C-alpha positions as CSV (number, residue, x, y, z in Angstrom):
1,M,8.3,-3.7,13.3
2,L,7.8,-6.8,11.1
3,S,9.5,-10.1,10.3
4,N,12.8,-10.1,8.4
5,Y,13.8,-12.6,5.7
6,T,10.3,-13.0,4.3
7,I,8.5,-13.9,1.1
8,S,5.1,-12.1,0.6
9,D,2.4,-12.5,-2.0
10,L,1.9,-9.3,-4.0
11,S,-1.2,-10.3,-6.0
12,Y,-2.8,-7.1,-4.7
13,L,-0.6,-5.3,-7.3
14,A,-1.7,-5.6,-10.9
15,I,1.0,-5.9,-13.6
16,I,0.6,-4.1,-16.9
17,E,2.8,-4.5,-19.9
18,I,3.3,-1.4,-22.2
19,S,4.8,-2.3,-25.6
20,G,5.2,-0.8,-29.1
21,A,7.6,1.5,-30.9
22,D,6.3,4.6,-29.2
23,A,6.1,3.2,-25.7
24,E,9.0,5.1,-24.2
25,S,8.0,8.5,-25.6
26,F,4.4,8.0,-24.8
27,L,5.0,7.0,-21.1
28,N,7.5,9.9,-20.7
29,A,4.8,12.3,-21.7
30,Q,2.4,10.9,-19.2
31,F,4.3,10.1,-16.0
32,T,6.1,12.2,-13.4
33,S,9.5,10.4,-13.6
34,N,11.9,10.5,-16.5
35,I,11.2,7.2,-18.3
36,K,14.1,7.7,-20.7
37,R,16.5,7.4,-17.8
38,H,15.1,4.2,-16.3
39,S,17.6,1.4,-16.2
40,E,16.6,-2.1,-17.3
41,H,15.4,-4.3,-14.5
42,Q,15.4,-1.5,-11.9
43,L,12.2,-0.7,-10.2
44,Q,11.4,3.0,-10.2
45,F,8.5,4.6,-8.3
46,S,6.5,7.0,-10.4
47,A,3.0,8.6,-10.7
48,W,0.3,9.7,-13.1
49,C,-1.4,13.0,-12.4
50,N,-4.5,14.8,-13.7
51,P,-4.3,18.2,-15.3
52,K,-4.5,19.9,-11.9
53,G,-1.3,18.1,-10.8
54,Q,-3.2,15.8,-8.4
55,V,-1.9,12.2,-8.3
56,K,-4.3,9.6,-9.8
57,T,-2.2,6.7,-9.0
58,T,1.4,5.8,-7.9
59,F,3.2,2.7,-9.2
60,Y,6.4,0.9,-9.8
61,I,7.7,0.8,-13.4
62,Y,10.6,-1.1,-14.9
63,R,12.0,-1.7,-18.3
64,H,12.9,-5.0,-20.0
65,A,14.3,-4.7,-23.6
66,D,11.9,-2.3,-25.4
67,N,8.9,-3.0,-23.2
68,F,7.8,-1.5,-19.9
69,Y,6.0,-3.0,-17.0
70,I,3.9,-1.3,-14.3
71,L,2.9,-2.5,-10.9
72,L,0.0,-0.6,-9.4
73,P,-2.9,-1.3,-6.9
74,E,-5.3,-3.8,-8.4
75,E,-8.3,-1.7,-7.4
76,L,-7.1,1.2,-9.6
77,K,-6.2,-1.0,-12.6
78,V,-9.5,-0.7,-14.6
79,S,-9.6,3.0,-14.4
80,F,-5.9,3.3,-15.2
81,L,-6.1,1.2,-18.3
82,K,-9.3,2.9,-19.5
83,Q,-7.9,6.4,-19.0
84,L,-4.4,5.8,-20.3
85,S,-5.7,4.1,-23.5
86,M,-7.6,7.3,-24.3
87,Y,-4.2,9.2,-24.7
88,I,-2.7,6.6,-27.1
89,L,-4.5,7.9,-30.3
90,R,-2.3,7.0,-33.3
91,A,0.8,6.1,-31.2
92,D,2.3,2.6,-31.6
93,V,1.5,1.6,-28.0
94,Q,-0.2,-1.5,-26.6
95,L,-1.4,-2.1,-23.1
96,T,-1.7,-5.7,-21.8
97,D,-2.9,-6.8,-18.5
98,L,-0.6,-9.6,-17.3
99,S,-2.1,-9.9,-13.8
100,D,-3.8,-13.3,-14.3
101,S,-0.9,-14.9,-16.1
102,H,2.1,-13.8,-14.0
103,S,2.9,-14.2,-10.3
104,R,4.7,-11.4,-8.2
105,L,6.4,-12.0,-4.9
106,G,8.1,-9.6,-2.5
107,L,11.4,-10.7,-0.9
108,C,13.0,-9.2,2.1
109,L,16.5,-10.7,2.8
110,E,19.9,-9.9,4.1
111,K,22.0,-11.9,1.7
112,S,21.2,-12.3,-2.0
113,D,22.7,-15.8,-2.4
114,I,19.2,-17.3,-2.7
115,L,18.5,-15.3,-5.8
116,N,21.2,-17.4,-7.6
117,Q,19.1,-20.5,-7.1
118,L,16.1,-19.0,-9.0
119,P,15.5,-19.7,-12.7
120,D,17.2,-17.3,-15.1
121,N,14.0,-16.2,-16.8
122,L,12.5,-14.5,-13.7
123,A,12.4,-10.8,-13.5
124,V,14.4,-10.1,-10.2
125,L,13.9,-6.4,-9.4
126,P,15.7,-4.7,-6.5
127,L,14.0,-1.8,-4.8
128,A,16.1,1.3,-4.9
129,S,16.8,3.0,-1.6
130,T,15.3,6.5,-1.2
131,E,15.6,9.5,1.1
132,T,12.5,8.4,3.0
133,E,13.7,4.8,3.7
134,P,15.3,4.0,7.0
135,S,18.8,2.3,7.0
136,S,18.6,-1.4,7.1
137,R,20.7,-4.5,6.6
138,Q,17.9,-6.1,4.6
139,S,17.3,-5.6,0.9
140,R,14.0,-5.9,-0.8
141,Y,13.2,-7.4,-4.2
142,I,10.2,-8.0,-6.3
143,I,10.2,-11.1,-8.5
144,I,7.9,-11.6,-11.4
145,F,7.4,-14.9,-13.3
146,D,4.9,-17.0,-15.3
147,N,2.3,-18.7,-13.1
148,E,3.5,-22.1,-14.3
149,Q,6.8,-21.6,-12.3
150,E,5.2,-20.6,-9.0
151,G,5.3,-24.1,-7.4
152,S,9.1,-24.5,-8.0
153,V,9.9,-20.9,-7.2
154,R,8.0,-20.9,-3.8
155,E,9.6,-24.3,-2.9
156,T,13.1,-22.8,-3.4
157,L,12.4,-19.6,-1.5
158,T,10.5,-21.2,1.5
159,E,13.5,-23.3,2.3
160,Q,15.2,-20.1,3.7
161,L,12.4,-17.5,3.9
162,V,9.3,-17.2,6.0
163,D,6.2,-17.3,3.8
164,T,3.9,-14.4,4.8
165,D,0.8,-12.6,3.5
166,S,0.8,-9.3,1.8
167,S,0.3,-7.3,5.0
168,V,3.9,-7.8,5.9
169,W,5.2,-6.3,2.7
170,Q,2.7,-3.5,3.0
171,G,4.0,-2.8,6.5
172,L,7.5,-2.6,5.1
173,D,6.3,-0.2,2.5
174,I,4.8,2.1,5.2
175,Q,8.1,2.0,7.1
176,A,9.9,3.0,3.9
177,G,7.5,5.8,3.1
178,V,6.1,4.3,-0.1
179,P,2.7,5.9,-0.7
180,W,0.1,3.6,-2.4
181,L,-3.1,5.4,-3.3
182,T,-6.6,4.0,-3.3
183,Q,-9.9,5.1,-4.7
184,E,-10.4,7.1,-1.5
185,T,-7.2,9.0,-1.8
186,A,-6.7,9.3,-5.6
187,E,-6.7,12.8,-7.2
188,K,-6.4,14.6,-3.8
189,F,-2.6,15.3,-3.4
190,L,0.1,16.8,-5.5
191,P,3.2,14.6,-5.9
192,Q,5.4,16.7,-3.4
193,M,2.8,16.1,-0.7
194,L,3.4,12.4,-1.0
195,N,7.2,13.0,-0.9
196,L,7.6,11.7,-4.5
197,D,10.3,14.2,-5.1
198,L,12.4,12.5,-2.4
199,M,11.9,9.1,-4.1
200,E,13.2,10.2,-7.5
201,A,9.7,9.7,-8.8
202,L,9.5,13.4,-9.9
203,D,11.7,15.0,-12.5
204,Y,11.4,18.8,-12.9
205,Q,13.6,18.9,-16.0
206,K,12.0,16.3,-18.3
207,G,9.3,18.4,-20.0
208,C,5.6,18.3,-20.2
209,Y,3.2,15.7,-18.7
210,P,-0.3,16.2,-17.2
211,G,-0.2,18.6,-14.3
212,Q,3.5,19.5,-14.9
213,E,3.0,23.3,-14.8
214,I,1.2,23.3,-11.4
215,I,3.7,20.8,-10.0
216,A,6.7,22.8,-11.2
217,R,5.2,26.1,-9.9
218,L,4.9,24.6,-6.4
219,H,8.6,23.5,-6.6
220,Y,10.0,26.8,-7.8
221,R,7.7,29.4,-6.3
222,G,5.4,27.9,-3.8
223,E,5.5,26.7,-0.2
224,L,4.6,23.1,0.5
225,K,2.0,23.1,3.3
226,R,1.5,19.4,3.6
227,N,3.8,16.4,3.6
228,L,3.8,12.6,4.1
229,Y,4.5,11.5,7.6
230,L,4.9,8.2,9.4
231,A,2.6,7.8,12.5
232,T,1.8,5.2,15.1
233,C,-1.0,4.5,17.6
234,A,-2.0,1.7,19.9
235,L,-4.4,-0.7,18.3
236,K,-6.3,-1.1,21.5
237,E,-7.3,2.6,21.3
238,T,-8.9,2.3,17.8
239,P,-12.6,1.6,17.6
240,E,-13.2,-2.2,17.9
241,K,-9.5,-2.6,17.4
242,V,-9.7,-2.1,13.7
243,T,-6.9,-0.8,11.5
244,P,-7.9,2.6,10.0
245,V,-8.7,2.5,6.3
246,S,-7.3,4.7,3.6
247,G,-8.9,8.2,3.7
248,T,-9.5,8.2,7.5
249,S,-9.3,11.8,8.9
250,I,-6.6,13.0,11.2
251,V,-7.8,15.8,13.5
252,S,-6.5,18.4,15.9
253,S,-8.8,20.6,18.0
254,D,-11.8,19.3,16.1
255,K,-10.2,20.4,12.8
256,T,-9.2,18.0,10.1
257,V,-5.5,18.4,9.4
258,G,-4.5,15.2,7.7
259,T,-5.6,12.1,5.8
260,V,-4.5,8.5,6.2
261,I,-2.9,7.1,3.0
262,Q,-2.4,3.5,4.2
263,A,-2.1,1.6,7.5
264,Q,-1.1,-1.8,8.8
265,T,-1.1,-3.3,12.3
266,D,1.7,-5.3,13.8
267,V,0.7,-7.0,17.1
268,E,-0.7,-4.2,19.1
269,T,0.7,-1.2,17.2
270,T,-0.8,0.4,14.1
271,Y,1.6,2.0,11.7
272,L,0.4,4.4,9.1
273,L,1.4,6.9,6.4
274,A,-0.6,10.1,6.3
275,V,-0.5,13.5,4.6
276,I,-0.6,16.1,7.4
277,N,-0.5,19.9,7.5
278,N,3.1,20.8,8.3
279,D,2.1,23.5,10.8
280,S,0.1,20.9,12.8
281,I,2.8,18.4,13.4
282,Q,3.7,19.7,16.8
283,D,0.0,19.7,17.9
284,S,-1.9,16.8,19.6
285,L,-3.1,14.7,16.7
286,F,-5.9,12.0,16.7
287,L,-7.5,9.5,14.4
288,Y,-11.2,10.1,13.5
289,N,-11.9,12.8,16.2
290,T,-10.4,14.2,19.4
291,D,-11.8,11.3,21.3
292,G,-9.9,8.8,19.0
293,P,-6.5,7.3,19.2
294,R,-3.6,9.7,19.8
295,L,-0.9,9.6,17.1
296,T,2.8,9.8,17.5
297,V,4.2,11.3,14.3
298,S,7.7,11.3,12.8
299,S,9.2,12.8,9.7
300,L,10.2,10.6,6.8
301,I,12.8,13.0,5.6
302,K,16.3,12.0,6.6
303,Q,18.1,14.6,8.7
304,T,21.6,15.6,7.6
305,D,24.3,17.0,9.8
């Protein structure tokens, strides 16, 4: 689908530092993953939900020493910081926005030798493979470093990697089934609808956090009626050849049966992640309306023998 061996700018993801003596326990009581089990320098996908169990934002989180760092969409940063700070109360927790002082780059490569040429003080974070990610010889990393190092780091990397914009990395995320929410899709889906349980971003044993009872009830007693799927369509069939935006409707027989989470276009093909009703997957599905582009849909859940 997209170029291999690349370096991509990830400035569309904000970076937040969470520090303080109570940081671990505070975050564990807020997020869907088990923060206490997070390994140092290992990116883990996670989510923050409202009391109804609906996901407010998804993000990557990693630990370094006693501090935690979160990567989340820049457009959700302000509301995230404002709302999360309201829960701190008397806890020893500090939230610091590092987005303007630190660079973040995404690397897609087959061999990790080039990483040995980077300065030791960079955060080099491998992306863990998940049940939704296709098999590949390439590995992906996110590196984070002080802005003052950007020139030398880029010079080292571009000797062997193709410098690309963020759309390439976002396309790889779509292939891997990584659901990033926007203002249009926030607080509309339970974690399981976004396949977060398949990404180890959801721990049913860890205890209470916002929305935990509803999320657990769906897991133990309910039937999941919607899931995250990968879909494609021809760009030439979209209105004015424009990539659909987050929140675009997916319809079948004039009935809305799904919602686009994110989309990217590679040459003439548009790839997208969408939450779709499971009982509509075998039907003819279209973007916008029944006169819109027809979708080809595939499951992100790996089939086992």
